[in-house]
N, C-alpha and C positions, 0 to 999 in steps of 0.2 A: 504493500501501500504506499505510494507516493503521496505526499503531501506536497500543496501547491508551491514552496518553496524549494520542491526538491530532496527534501529529507526523508529518507526511507524508513518508516517506523519498525518494518520487521525486521531490519537488521539494526535498530538501536539496542544498544546495553540495556536499556531502561525496560525493555520487555522480560528480562530475567528476575528484576527486583521481588515481583508479589512471590515467584518460585521460590528463590531465596529467602525471603521472608519466613515463609510457611515451613521451609526445610529447617532455617535457624531456630524457629519455635518448636518444634518437634524433637530437634536434636536437644536443645536446652531442658525441655519438659524431660524427655527418658535421662538426663545427664542428672538432673534433681532426682528422679525416682530411683535411680541406681545408688545416687549417694546417701538417701533416704534408707533404703534397703541395707548398706553397709551399717550405718547408724543403729537402726533400730531392729534390724532381722528382716528377713524374708516375712515369715508369717506376720509379724506385726505389721510391717508395711500392707500386706495384702489385706489385712483386717482395715486398717486404715484407709484404704480406698475404697472398700465394700460401704464403711461407714460413710465417708462422704458421699459417695454414688446417691446411698438412700437418703441422705438428707437432700442433697442437689433434685432427686427425683421429687421428694415431697414437697419442697418448695415449687416446683414446676407444677406439679398437679394443683396444689393451693392457690398460686396465682392464677392458674388457667382458670380454676373454678370461680374465684374473684372476679375476673375478667368477662366471665360467661355470666354472671348475677348482674353485675355492670350494664353490659349490654343488654340483657333482657332490662332492665330498669328505663333504660333510656330508649328503648322501643315500648314500653307505655307495657311491658308485661306480656306481650303476644306471643 
């Protein structure tokens, strides 16, 4: 894709920034997970991950239900 000034966006190094950002995020997250596993132990780390997952799921469900009720109120209870 060539823009009006002749700059080719497909050959731009900027197109790699989103990929590198996601890759860097995943790398940092896995590195932190491994460090926590070294400090706490594998079993405790897995328990911690499961615990935070359950909390996250309950928060998402709670917020979704609150938004559903709010939407019903705004629609006049229909």
